[in-house]
SELOLO-945239 format. One line per 2 residues: their letters; for each residue y, x, z of N, C-alpha, C. Coordinates in steps of 0.001 Angstrom, whole numbers. Layout:
BEGIN
A = Y/X/Z/Y/X/Z/Y/X/Z; ...
END
This chain:
BEGIN
MF = -21691/-33301/-48805/-21267/-33927/-47536/-19931/-35080/-48104; -19432/-34227/-49624/-18578/-35607/-50056/-19212/-35621/-51284
ES = -19711/-36703/-51309/-20967/-37700/-52520/-19570/-38468/-53025; -18957/-38818/-51823/-18160/-39971/-53553/-17562/-39294/-54610
LS = -17501/-37464/-54516/-16878/-36800/-55324/-18251/-36334/-56539; -18298/-37837/-56993/-19604/-37438/-57862/-19778/-37034/-59737
AS = -20178/-36684/-60015/-20149/-36583/-61457/-19877/-37624/-62625; -20584/-38761/-61696/-20413/-39971/-62790/-19064/-40895/-62571
TI = -18471/-40354/-61489/-17073/-41091/-60663/-16331/-40041/-61307; -16354/-38664/-62541/-15095/-37618/-63086/-15047/-38226/-63932
SA = -16726/-38567/-64322/-16584/-38944/-65742/-16097/-40466/-66076; -15745/-41130/-65441/-15862/-42167/-65357/-13788/-42108/-65490
LL = -13108/-41484/-64713/-12304/-41231/-64752/-11260/-40033/-65594; -12152/-39097/-66157/-11291/-37609/-67003/-11842/-38494/-68426
PE = -10901/-38060/-69504/-11475/-38470/-70676/-12039/-36910/-70898; -12758/-36689/-72504/-14276/-36463/-73758/-12830/-34615/-73196
MS = -13644/-33959/-72533/-13171/-32818/-72856/-14468/-31361/-73050; -15020/-31418/-74341/-16184/-31488/-74369/-15998/-30262/-76108
YQ = -16005/-28831/-75570/-15630/-27470/-76137/-16623/-26628/-76766; -17186/-26156/-77364/-17662/-25290/-77595/-17595/-23653/-77401
LP = -17846/-22941/-76251/-18086/-21563/-75574/-18809/-20769/-75582; -18033/-19333/-76053/-19625/-18374/-76342/-20237/-18315/-75166
FF = -21525/-18129/-75184/-22643/-17992/-74790/-23136/-19156/-74051; -22081/-20437/-74072/-23066/-21532/-73593/-23095/-22203/-74397
GQ = -22130/-22854/-76063/-22199/-22939/-75680/-21387/-24453/-76121; -22108/-25754/-77074/-21229/-26891/-76422/-21054/-27373/-74904
TD = -19518/-27283/-74815/-19715/-27304/-73256/-18757/-28690/-72354; -18964/-29441/-71904/-17877/-30702/-71175/-17514/-29885/-70087
VR = -16041/-30167/-69746/-15960/-29128/-68875/-14543/-30245/-68317; -15062/-30877/-68102/-14464/-31835/-67077/-14751/-31532/-65555
MV = -15826/-31150/-65539/-16299/-30912/-63612/-15314/-29510/-63386; -15278/-28633/-64245/-13871/-27532/-63891/-12930/-27851/-63601
VA = -12775/-28990/-64766/-11366/-29119/-64893/-10461/-30104/-63658; -11674/-31026/-63051/-11633/-31904/-62234/-11562/-30983/-60643
AI = -12614/-30059/-61028/-12831/-28718/-59339/-11556/-28187/-58913; -10895/-27560/-60238/-9820/-26761/-60772/-8434/-27629/-59877
MV = -8573/-29179/-60505/-7540/-30336/-60095/-7290/-30500/-58278; -9187/-30784/-58066/-9064/-31410/-56677/-8243/-29691/-55670
FF = -8561/-28690/-55895/-8430/-27006/-55117/-6736/-26874/-55159; -6351/-27013/-56287/-4675/-27188/-55999/-3936/-28424/-55445
CV = -4480/-29490/-56078/-3795/-31301/-54951/-4258/-30612/-53312; -5326/-30104/-53168/-6218/-30298/-51836/-5304/-28837/-50844
TI = -4829/-28253/-51570/-4168/-27031/-51199/-2501/-27210/-50747; -1736/-27473/-52139/-734/-28797/-51914/-1086/-29845/-50828
TF = -1541/-30023/-50692/-1716/-31181/-49477/-1351/-30648/-48090; -2355/-29773/-48186/-2275/-29272/-46161/-450/-28385/-46636
WV = -461/-27866/-47251/685/-26884/-47105/2157/-27191/-46854; 1964/-28695/-47448/3382/-30054/-47246/3269/-30555/-46141
IR = 1651/-30699/-45807/1838/-32163/-43865/1867/-30991/-43139; 1896/-29240/-43539/1783/-28284/-42339/3903/-28477/-42819
QV = 4385/-28477/-43510/5315/-28388/-43746/6474/-29220/-42945; 5387/-30693/-43426/6635/-31956/-42384/6564/-31337/-40807
VL = 5736/-31458/-40925/5223/-31316/-39775/5962/-30859/-38310; 6013/-29495/-39253/7338/-28721/-38413/8231/-28544/-38273
VQ = 8960/-28824/-39778/10751/-30193/-38922/10289/-31156/-38480; 9127/-32005/-37971/9567/-32535/-37207/9026/-32046/-36349
LK = 8378/-31294/-36125/8095/-30496/-34174/9348/-29875/-34736; 10267/-29048/-34678/11303/-28236/-34706/12686/-28858/-34355
RL = 12498/-30046/-35326/13383/-31326/-34900/13342/-31698/-33250; 12900/-32127/-32631/12637/-32967/-31851/11952/-31647/-30856
AK = 11438/-30328/-31013/12232/-29373/-29765/13796/-29043/-29281; 14663/-29530/-30647/15740/-28990/-30158/16589/-30034/-29205
KT = 15520/-31283/-28974/16084/-32139/-27978/16035/-32134/-26874; 14743/-31549/-26667/13752/-31276/-25472/14304/-29891/-24677
SV = 14439/-30032/-22984/14151/-28548/-22926/13139/-27799/-22582; 11678/-28873/-23050/9940/-28271/-22834/10251/-27226/-23476
KF = 9526/-26160/-22765/8595/-24753/-23942/7379/-25545/-24668; 6812/-26254/-23873/5990/-27207/-24556/5809/-27431/-25683
DD = 6894/-28057/-26454/6986/-28204/-28216/7150/-27109/-28753; 7751/-26251/-27981/7745/-24604/-29251/6242/-24236/-29368
VL = 5427/-24179/-28770/3457/-23765/-28197/3334/-24645/-29438; 3673/-26220/-29488/2909/-26802/-30751/3219/-26135/-31911
IE = 4475/-26286/-32119/5249/-25448/-33079/3996/-23847/-33385; 4609/-22976/-32735/3441/-21577/-32984/2270/-22008/-33094
MV = 1700/-22847/-32490/484/-23246/-33388/235/-23784/-34849; 755/-24443/-35349/1170/-25034/-36969/1571/-24259/-37673
EH = 2820/-23478/-37692/2807/-22080/-38063/1736/-20508/-37741; 571/-21174/-37009/-496/-20485/-36806/-1768/-20302/-37816
VR = -1234/-21877/-38206/-2440/-22093/-38932/-2016/-21242/-40332; -3795/-20378/-40553/-2790/-19523/-42184/-3720/-20290/-43637
AW = -2987/-19809/-44508/-2421/-20041/-45326/-4040/-19922/-46426; -5102/-18452/-45551/-6682/-18829/-46450/-7707/-19490/-45427
VY = -7438/-19982/-44546/-8245/-21094/-43826/-7969/-22188/-44916; -6702/-22833/-44906/-7053/-24452/-45690/-7211/-23761/-47520
TL = -6994/-22703/-48091/-7480/-22430/-49088/-8666/-22390/-48969; -9344/-21490/-48273/-11096/-21843/-47968/-11178/-23078/-48379
VA = -10747/-24347/-47096/-11679/-25129/-47357/-11759/-26116/-48662; -10053/-25686/-48944/-9896/-26872/-50446/-11070/-25860/-51463
LY = -11273/-25297/-51346/-12472/-24261/-52393/-13201/-24572/-51948; -14020/-25113/-50946/-15004/-25608/-50585/-14917/-27215/-51139
IA = -14274/-28008/-50596/-14128/-29382/-51676/-14450/-29177/-52976; -13656/-27798/-53673/-13559/-27777/-55009/-15078/-27818/-55682
LQ = -15604/-26456/-54632/-17407/-26518/-55178/-18347/-27455/-54986; -17574/-28491/-54858/-18910/-29023/-53959/-19468/-30405/-55393
FF = -18037/-30359/-56249/-18573/-31361/-57666/-19966/-30143/-58560; -20361/-29133/-58547/-21643/-28096/-59132/-22336/-28402/-58744
SI = -23182/-28384/-58855/-25357/-28005/-58294/-25192/-26650/-58390; -24960/-25531/-57431/-24839/-24294/-56477/-26125/-24003/-56186
PT = -27079/-22927/-56020/-28017/-22250/-55364/-28076/-22685/-54023; -29419/-22758/-52659/-29093/-23431/-52057/-28696/-22302/-50571
IL = -29112/-20846/-51193/-28425/-20404/-50531/-26912/-19412/-50481; -26388/-19707/-51567/-25574/-19601/-51711/-24411/-21648/-50809
DK = -24897/-22353/-51281/-24512/-23172/-50618/-24170/-22708/-49457; -25420/-22281/-48304/-25057/-22285/-46307/-24750/-21241/-47203
IL = -24148/-20597/-47720/-23244/-18890/-48031/-21869/-19674/-47719; -21244/-20138/-48623/-20009/-21478/-48780/-20073/-22328/-47126
TG = -21423/-23153/-46968/-21177/-23970/-45590/-20549/-22829/-44573; -21192/-21460/-44740/-21148/-21156/-43299/-19614/-20640/-43304
LF = -19132/-20036/-44730/-17673/-19826/-44447/-16944/-20735/-43807; -17360/-21795/-44659/-15850/-23612/-44236/-15975/-23380/-42957
FF = -17176/-22901/-42214/-17018/-23447/-40814/-16938/-22697/-39601; -16604/-21428/-40455/-16583/-20389/-39657/-14821/-20622/-39214
AL = -14357/-20852/-41089/-12804/-20329/-41241/-12332/-21401/-39812; -13207/-23010/-40179/-12105/-23932/-39285/-12755/-23142/-37354
VW = -13556/-22768/-37597/-14010/-22132/-35223/-12983/-20944/-35802; -12710/-20685/-36533/-11672/-19767/-35976/-10594/-19996/-36095
QF = -9990/-21153/-37048/-8491/-21902/-36762/-8489/-22538/-35305; -9713/-23522/-35026/-9634/-23675/-34003/-9175/-23045/-32466
IE = -9885/-21494/-32347/-10016/-20516/-31556/-8639/-19730/-30891; -8118/-19765/-32590/-6183/-19420/-32321/-5860/-20309/-31989
SF = -5917/-21178/-32057/-4767/-22120/-32443/-5579/-22632/-30564; -6255/-22171/-29838/-6337/-22787/-28620/-6342/-21940/-27632
TI = -5909/-20709/-28242/-5587/-19822/-27411/-3896/-19918/-26957; -3634/-20040/-28046/-2029/-20039/-28235/-1859/-21218/-27353
LL = -3056/-22647/-26780/-2282/-23550/-25769/-2789/-22518/-24723; -4209/-21827/-24856/-4479/-21160/-23323/-3297/-20215/-22570
QY = -2611/-19564/-23711/-1311/-18420/-23303/-245/-19405/-22659; -779/-20588/-23272/359/-21365/-22405/601/-21571/-20808
FT = -356/-22426/-20879/-1060/-22541/-19938/-1722/-21458/-18483; -1785/-21203/-18785/-2485/-18867/-18124/-568/-18324/-17541
TN = 267/-18205/-18809/1466/-18012/-18356/2376/-18999/-17231; 2061/-19352/-17671/3113/-21198/-16584/1841/-21269/-14894
YL = 902/-21354/-15183/-78/-21639/-13992/-540/-20956/-13739; -898/-19257/-13470/-1447/-18403/-13264/-722/-17000/-12764
EK = 223/-17061/-13880/1570/-15639/-13459/2426/-15779/-13074; 2808/-15748/-12072/3644/-16521/-10861/4521/-14784/-10739
DE = 5293/-14786/-9778/6903/-13978/-9374/6225/-14361/-7793; 5236/-14172/-6950/4532/-14386/-5662/6154/-13110/-4721
DG = 6930/-12370/-4865/8007/-11694/-3968/9128/-11825/-5008; 9633/-13003/-5557/11120/-13543/-5817/12095/-12075/-6902
DG = 11148/-11064/-6719/11754/-10150/-7178/12035/-9933/-8779; 11516/-11413/-10056/11783/-11366/-10911/11023/-11224/-12001
QI = 9540/-10047/-11108/8678/-9459/-12158/7439/-10248/-12186; 6539/-9865/-12883/5516/-11014/-12921/4488/-10280/-11438
DP = 3589/-10700/-11001/2583/-10018/-9336/1187/-9449/-10716; 1133/-8262/-10311/133/-7964/-11475/-1020/-8430/-11096
NS = -1291/-8568/-9673/-3020/-9810/-9791/-2626/-10577/-10447; -1702/-11277/-10920/-1526/-12828/-11635/-1507/-12108/-13269
AN = -1571/-10914/-13414/-1858/-11016/-14952/-2867/-10551/-14746; -3573/-9844/-14417/-4620/-9429/-14179/-6130/-10785/-13935
IS = -5704/-11650/-13768/-6480/-13150/-14068/-6070/-13668/-14634; -5135/-13618/-15154/-4323/-14239/-16037/-5571/-13927/-17542
NL = -5481/-12710/-17960/-6204/-11928/-18776/-7467/-12486/-18866; -8244/-12521/-17189/-9113/-12765/-18158/-9899/-14244/-17226
VS = -9010/-14787/-17563/-9436/-16085/-17291/-9346/-16475/-19251; -8593/-15580/-19633/-8089/-15897/-21465/-9587/-15157/-22387
LI = -10296/-13717/-21249/-11035/-13318/-22305/-12297/-14152/-22180; -12361/-14557/-20696/-13949/-16291/-20338/-13492/-16958/-21575
AK = -11732/-17022/-21158/-12132/-18817/-22540/-12751/-17939/-23540; -12572/-17211/-24481/-12636/-16678/-25163/-14037/-16555/-26092
IV = -14814/-15608/-25446/-15526/-15702/-25165/-16848/-16851/-25299; -16236/-17876/-24104/-17317/-19017/-24533/-17046/-19509/-25335
LW = -15848/-19579/-26415/-15198/-20525/-27652/-16071/-20070/-28376; -16745/-18531/-28751/-16829/-18267/-29639/-18789/-18047/-29319
SL = -18696/-18744/-28266/-20121/-18310/-28590/-21001/-19874/-29477; -19839/-20767/-28426/-20182/-22133/-29251/-19379/-22689/-30554
GL = -18778/-21853/-30297/-18064/-21708/-32448/-19136/-20850/-33503; -19941/-20444/-32611/-20475/-19735/-33419/-22010/-20674/-34056
LF = -22343/-20709/-32726/-23503/-21811/-32499/-23323/-23443/-33256; -21802/-23671/-33528/-21656/-24921/-34188/-21841/-24136/-35524
VL = -21332/-22712/-35912/-21146/-22809/-37460/-23050/-22079/-37928; -23876/-22122/-37470/-25119/-21946/-37234/-26139/-22702/-37036
SN = -25592/-24471/-36932/-25768/-25814/-36395/-25783/-26359/-38390; -24946/-25395/-38807/-24246/-26873/-39575/-24941/-26025/-41160
MG = -25259/-24460/-41346/-25717/-24172/-42201/-27228/-24332/-42344; -27667/-25373/-41029/-28251/-25944/-41061/-30060/-25199/-40749
IE = -29437/-23975/-39255/-30340/-23440/-38939/-30570/-23735/-37493; -31734/-23468/-37347/-32058/-23869/-35983/-31955/-23675/-34602
VT = -30859/-24436/-33735/-30643/-23334/-32698/-31003/-23814/-31200; -32164/-25090/-31928/-32414/-25322/-30094/-33113/-24438/-29666
SL = -33842/-23143/-30275/-35212/-22471/-30452/-34067/-20785/-29304; -33559/-21271/-30306/-32250/-20078/-29890/-30967/-20271/-28659
LA = -30587/-21694/-28223/-30393/-21742/-27130/-31488/-21567/-25655; -32569/-21987/-26201/-34004/-21581/-24953/-34007/-19990/-24852
GL = -33915/-19161/-26349/-33570/-18151/-25284/-32761/-17298/-24964; -31413/-17067/-25563/-30416/-17865/-25026/-30314/-18020/-23446
GI = -30885/-18536/-23002/-30929/-19685/-21842/-31675/-18562/-20765; -32909/-18183/-20900/-33648/-17201/-20905/-33217/-16074/-20076
GG = -32660/-14991/-21591/-31735/-13848/-21480/-31067/-14369/-20762; -30071/-15349/-20953/-28957/-15130/-19951/-29397/-15479/-18400
LA = -30343/-15889/-17883/-31155/-16245/-16602/-31151/-14252/-16584; -32181/-13814/-17751/-32748/-12267/-16945/-30953/-11270/-16900
IA = -30593/-11595/-17773/-28576/-10490/-17962/-28305/-10924/-16217; -27773/-12249/-15938/-28060/-13211/-14818/-28566/-11535/-13132
FA = -29732/-11957/-13644/-30295/-11359/-12779/-30340/-9529/-12202; -30377/-9458/-14120/-29908/-7999/-13904/-28351/-6996/-13294
LQ = -27509/-8282/-12900/-25577/-7657/-13338/-25222/-8797/-12673; -26120/-9743/-10965/-25898/-10103/-10265/-24884/-9227/-9317
GV = -24738/-8231/-8760/-23660/-7657/-9058/-22010/-7616/-8889; -22963/-7084/-10325/-21406/-7188/-11557/-20727/-8679/-11258
LS = -21341/-9704/-11238/-21345/-10594/-11391/-20729/-11199/-9860; -21527/-10831/-8507/-21129/-11523/-7804/-18854/-10685/-7618
DL = -18923/-9773/-8049/-17560/-8664/-7948/-16913/-8932/-9032; -16915/-9763/-10262/-16062/-10915/-10444/-15419/-12254/-9767
FA = -16647/-12976/-9594/-16399/-14031/-8752/-15238/-14045/-7248; -16091/-12274/-6468/-15615/-12229/-6297/-14040/-12212/-6457
SF = -13890/-11733/-7290/-11887/-11945/-7840/-11680/-12359/-8466; -11692/-13318/-8425/-11195/-14825/-8394/-11064/-15786/-6842
SI = -12005/-14788/-6111/-11240/-15281/-5060/-10373/-14654/-3914; -10271/-13589/-4144/-9388/-12755/-3906/-7707/-12982/-4774
YF = -7551/-13795/-5766/-6353/-14803/-6795/-6513/-15416/-5568; -7332/-16676/-5679/-7226/-17605/-5101/-6606/-17959/-3248
DK = -7169/-16816/-3252/-6824/-17062/-1448/-6061/-15878/-1217; -5603/-14864/-2004/-4893/-14109/-1593/-4674/-13512/-124
PF = -5930/-12565/360/-5571/-11836/1339/-4869/-10797/1057; -4543/-10371/-129/-3871/-9310/-441/-3416/-8705/-1529
RI = -1832/-8332/-1937/-1861/-8038/-3332/-1127/-6971/-3125; -932/-7191/-5204/-895/-4292/-4708/256/-4888/-4140
GD = 514/-3404/-4061/842/-3339/-3237/1243/-3328/-1821; 807/-4369/-1322/-271/-4375/469/-731/-3411/236
FI = -245/-2902/2054/-569/-1462/3195/-1579/-2254/3390; -3416/-2186/3236/-3866/-2969/4275/-5446/-1407/5033
VI = -6554/-2209/6020/-6716/-1384/6396/-8131/-2383/6012; -9094/-1471/5925/-10477/-1695/6153/-11335/-1466/6755
GA = -11960/-1677/7681/-12498/-765/8979/-11924/958/8526; -12619/1608/9113/-12095/2920/9043/-10846/3613/8096
DS = -11195/3003/7045/-9958/3038/5243/-8770/1978/4969; -7608/3193/5114/-6136/2522/4449/-5390/2897/3692
GT = -4876/2208/2668/-3811/2412/1862/-3187/1370/1533; -3058/1809/749/-1812/984/-501/-2785/391/-1962
VE = -2542/-599/-1709/-3300/-1500/-2901/-2621/-1363/-4118; -3251/-578/-5555/-3236/-583/-6564/-2812/-1423/-7512
KI = -4356/-1308/-7542/-5304/-2443/-8503/-6093/-3507/-8022; -6381/-4707/-8926/-7516/-5656/-8308/-7517/-5641/-9579
GI = -9053/-4952/-10213/-9886/-5660/-11114/-10538/-6314/-10830; -11594/-6376/-12262/-12580/-7461/-12380/-13488/-7343/-10992
KT = -14274/-5628/-11008/-15128/-5520/-11070/-14778/-4502/-9570; -13843/-3877/-8873/-13017/-3159/-7916/-12538/-2943/-7526
TR = -11573/-2977/-6842/-10657/-2754/-5965/-9665/-1441/-5482; -8592/-668/-6371/-8220/170/-6121/-7602/1258/-4945
IR = -7457/1056/-3908/-5998/1650/-2680/-5867/2848/-3068; -4910/3365/-2816/-4536/4836/-2836/-3942/4773/-1053
TL = -4747/6100/-1406/-5061/6373/1135/-3583/6728/1483; -3486/6877/3010/-2290/8116/2839/-2705/9821/3062
QG = -3825/10469/2830/-3623/11502/2052/-3564/11517/984; -4136/10754/-372/-3488/10709/-1146/-4770/10525/-2266
EE = -5529/10460/-1959/-7009/10434/-3174/-7070/8802/-3053; -7691/8484/-3753/-7467/6688/-4900/-9001/6224/-3849
LV = -9541/5132/-4022/-10800/4111/-2439/-11280/3433/-3713; -12204/3402/-4206/-12517/2208/-4926/-13645/1245/-4590
IS = -13295/356/-3932/-14111/-469/-3356/-14809/-1779/-3701; -15480/-2632/-3898/-16409/-3401/-4851/-15555/-5243/-3921
NA = -14721/-5577/-4788/-14824/-6647/-4942/-15424/-7379/-4339; -16440/-7694/-4077/-17628/-7949/-2987/-17207/-7828/-1569
EL = -17642/-6156/-1297/-17401/-5996/-147/-15576/-5909/507; -15009/-6843/-291/-13864/-6317/494/-13428/-8568/496
TT = -13956/-9172/-94/-14625/-10646/614/-14934/-10578/1805; -16207/-9375/2006/-16751/-9651/3573/-16775/-9411/3958
AR = -15069/-8434/4927/-15454/-7670/4592/-13531/-8047/5770; -13536/-7461/7327/-11824/-7509/7904/-10744/-7325/7230
VQ = -10251/-7621/6472/-8991/-7109/5885/-7901/-7427/7016; -7326/-5842/7383/-6274/-5760/8025/-4214/-5955/7174
NF = -3787/-6779/7690/-2827/-6436/6022/-1153/-6390/6665; -557/-5235/6793/359/-5250/7139/1506/-5363/6356
KK = 1618/-5677/5302/2672/-6074/4344/2822/-7248/4897; 1735/-8298/4807/3067/-9466/5565/3646/-9550/7296
MK = 3258/-8436/7321/3395/-8347/9229/5331/-8152/9429; 5486/-9092/9854/7149/-9260/9902/8356/-7853/10983
ER = 7209/-8234/12002/7236/-6908/12652/6330/-6846/13520; 6446/-5535/14925/5088/-5251/14627/5014/-4781/16517
RV = 4134/-5412/16771/3990/-5788/18710/3952/-4017/19144; 4145/-3691/19753/3950/-2359/20308/4031/-1571/21876
VT = 2966/-1150/22431/2854/-1711/23941/1847/193/24752; 3432/752/25094/2526/2273/25665/3542/2560/26937
KF = 2840/3100/27913/2510/3831/29284/3294/5017/29210; 3928/5164/30256/3975/6899/30847/3841/6433/32009
GI = 3991/7985/32632/3617/7986/34016/4974/8784/35219; 5128/8337/36137/6411/10073/36755/5388/9646/37809
TY = 5739/10916/38887/5287/11954/40169/5658/10362/40605; 4085/10617/41846/4535/10120/43182/5561/10430/44199
ET = 6202/12040/43699/7086/12591/44484/8704/11105/43984; 8659/10588/43523/9636/10450/42932/10345/9404/44172
SQ = 11443/8959/45218/12338/8164/45942/11848/7176/45524; 11735/5945/46135/11466/4660/45897/13128/4249/45315
HL = 13752/4181/45637/14691/3932/45175/14887/4096/43510; 14434/5690/42617/14958/6285/41802/13734/5002/40637
VQ = 12369/4726/41645/11153/3877/41415/11521/2402/40354; 12332/2154/41540/12842/580/40993/14301/639/39734
EV = 14440/2178/40118/15660/1932/38422/15150/2318/37482; 13760/2438/37324/13303/2830/35567/13490/1700/34541
PG = 12959/786/35518/12800/-1195/34082/14184/-854/33335; 15402/-448/34724/17165/-1001/34080/17896/101/33275
IV = 16522/1294/33421/16869/2360/32135/15729/1806/31284; 14974/1541/31064/14205/952/29609/14852/673/29387
SR = 15710/-1319/29894/16657/-1485/29157/17324/-1264/28315; 17749/-476/28990/19553/-202/28723/19118/1192/27390
IF = 18819/1076/27305/18103/2080/26175/17600/1646/25098; 16487/488/25097/16208/-649/24091/17938/-1071/23358
EA = 18118/-1437/24390/19995/-2189/23989/21337/-1425/23412; 20719/-396/23487/22001/1050/21850/20446/1555/21077
LD = 19017/713/21265/18245/1112/20420/18306/-326/18956; 18529/835/18137/18630/-155/16719/17590/-250/16192
GG = 16705/-1554/15727/15218/-2231/14737/14280/-2923/16149; 14497/-2121/17052/13173/-2241/18546/14443/-3010/19794
RL = 13309/-4271/19567/14240/-5127/20270/12987/-5174/22034; 12998/-5141/23357/12410/-4860/23856/11998/-6475/24399
DR = 10753/-6437/24797/9660/-7647/25673/10351/-7823/26896; 9015/-6465/27412/8758/-6296/29037/8923/-5202/29242
VH = 9314/-4740/30865/8882/-3128/31155/8692/-3624/32776; 7373/-3123/33235/7403/-3466/34253/6232/-2351/34609
FT = 6492/-1748/36644/5778/-435/37116/4684/-1551/37567; 2969/-970/36754/2351/-2160/36854/1392/-1515/37180
SF = 749/-609/37882/-46/382/39185/-302/1650/39159; -1229/2616/40274/-745/3813/41098/-2169/4472/40178
GD = -1639/5065/39728/-2738/5541/39057/-2844/6934/39996; -4243/7414/40106/-4283/8644/40334/-3320/9976/40794
SA = -2401/10046/39899/-2464/10792/39679/-242/10718/39366; -389/9147/39302/1156/9063/38580/1394/7331/38845
LI = 2641/6828/39308/3575/6132/38685/2939/5091/37941; 2516/4517/37114/2355/4516/35622/3667/3035/36007
FE = 4073/2738/34352/5189/1986/34000/4274/1301/32692; 4656/117/32076/4184/-193/31211/5198/-1221/30148
VV = 5371/-702/28748/6662/-1359/27996/6422/-1994/27276; 6898/-3271/27235/5975/-3926/26000/7470/-4098/24682
YY = 7320/-3190/23241/8358/-4102/22620/8401/-4565/21804; 9326/-4750/20485/8961/-4745/18960/9392/-4464/18306
VE = 8853/-4135/17162/10268/-3002/16243/10447/-4381/14853; 11639/-4342/14868/11970/-5307/13710/11705/-5397/12308
SS = 10460/-4103/11790/10215/-3919/10504/8797/-3913/10498; 7867/-4126/9085/6848/-3941/9379/6694/-2638/8789
DY = 7777/-1466/8680/7298/-52/7810/6122/1302/8812; 5636/1523/8624/5126/2299/9597/5750/3832/10438
TE = 6278/4699/9166/7645/5478/10031/8491/4417/10387; 9294/3918/9922/10552/3586/10818/9684/2933/12946
YL = 8366/2096/12580/8076/2258/13992/7453/3960/14735; 8040/4943/13977/7537/5820/14040/8538/6946/15308
NI = 10194/5825/14455/11080/6860/14038/11286/6143/15523; 11441/4604/15680/11648/3887/16837/11402/4665/18400
QQ = 9815/4597/17599/9057/5422/19411/9548/6632/19584; 9496/7707/18398/10070/8789/18334/11566/8863/19414
KF = 12515/8216/18812/13926/7787/19412/14252/7023/21138; 12592/6199/21662/12904/5606/23152/12561/7175/23672
NF = 10702/7329/23262/10918/8861/23871/11732/9758/24517; 12823/10374/23483/13585/11383/23512/15272/10859/24635
DL = 15601/9202/24262/16374/8747/25204/15797/8790/26592; 14816/8343/26736/13560/7974/27838/13796/9919/28593
MD = 13579/10978/28418/13717/11776/28544/14267/12843/29096; 15781/12480/28311/16895/12359/28729/17808/11621/29694
KF = 17667/10879/30078/17846/9672/31019/17110/10105/32823; 15604/10156/32564/15058/10854/32992/15370/12417/33909
AE = 15806/13170/32735/16573/14470/32457/18112/14333/33892; 18288/13971/33522/20163/13831/33937/19092/13392/35827
LG = 18209/11986/35766/18492/11405/37219/16782/12933/38189; 16602/13289/37012/15462/13859/38541/14315/13290/38047
ID = 14053/13246/37570/12929/11995/37807/11369/12644/36788; 10553/13433/37258/9298/13617/36575/8310/12746/35943
FA = 7899/13595/34498/6560/12637/34279/5383/12971/34490; 4441/12961/35279/3684/13168/36006/3039/13575/35014
YP = 1352/14031/35329/75/15208/34105/-756/14948/35483; -1267/15317/34310/-2681/15230/35600/-2681/16247/36870
TQ = -3519/16515/37880/-3108/16753/39377/-3737/16417/39839; -4163/17739/40581/-5355/17758/42323/-4770/17716/43453
TL = -4627/17938/43919/-4381/18329/45401/-5174/18425/46293; -5914/20056/46854/-6747/20070/47684/-6207/20899/49185
RF = -6269/20073/50261/-5998/19612/51596/-6937/20814/52684; -6654/21793/53476/-7719/22092/53837/-7534/21661/55619
SS = -7691/21428/56936/-7918/21205/57796/-8023/22997/58215; -7984/22939/59688/-8055/23967/59935/-8613/25513/60505
SD = -10344/24006/60868/-11655/24844/60694/-12206/25237/58684; -11458/24156/58379/-11887/24806/57133/-11061/26480/56399
EL = -10147/26774/57043/-9571/28075/57248/-10177/28947/57495; -10342/28540/59038/-10960/29902/59453/-13001/30346/59115
RI = -13509/29086/58562/-14354/29649/57970/-14321/30084/56580; -13252/30129/55987/-12604/30907/54670/-12869/32193/55318
RS = -11960/32091/56139/-11640/33479/56759/-12715/34849/57576; -13383/33659/57370/-14998/34257/57852/-15960/34839/56686
END
């Protein structure tokens, strides 16, 4: 790799250094001295370059308000001393003829150090982009949305797996190991794994769909079919919902992306349709008063807004009125409180005016002939 650092070149540059050494006899140590000099020179050079780059980046960071230059500083600061020391050692050992197996091991360590350092620096850069573009404060409460944090961690995990896979293949390739057959085997194995884990992969991609489409978020109250509850966690494979009964409901992400989901958290107000009936014995004058009674109740009712009230039909045993109003809150308990207050007020007003609520009744009428037959 470093052909220019040949024995003849070193011999021409250094004076004669032949000494009588125990066990080795008369030995020329110029190569050893040159290797040591190269090792320290390369190590010091890497250290000096790192320090100079850090000084320049910190000087630039003081002049700007963006955070990206701070990320670059962190990347340079995370260049480990053992990495460039190992690189310097690898370069220094190129002066010697070493056994093939040892050469492959040293080459593997050299490229592994480079790959490790690259992945660590890339992880810092990736963390910056995921934090700024994926982790968001959706509610404006100053806290990162837990779903955004989950997807950020998932993206980072997948990126690291891909980088380490490619990095290890790069190391093996530079060690002289044939990776073509390995890639083919991994491809076939990958297909088999994909078929075996298609359910898991489906849920994995569904979690991305939930994040980007945002049909619901952690903390939302949702209804899926006959089930309802508050979303507590959106994971890689499943979403966990705390039902009104208190138990935890676990649903696969793939099922959620294909089901019809009602999200009550995004509801600004609730439209309510309710009906009641009064008896047929109620005078026409009082029947005509009912819409006004309902209107006055809602005028004094906080949190409720009347849309309409109508005498809609003649029922079998009641005069039917339909009331449509809005609850100015998405909270279910608030809706029940307003509904209850309206019912109480309506009962009080009807009691004052002598209006009776209807209930299912059936009137039987007998003629005189029917009465004679019954007596006989």
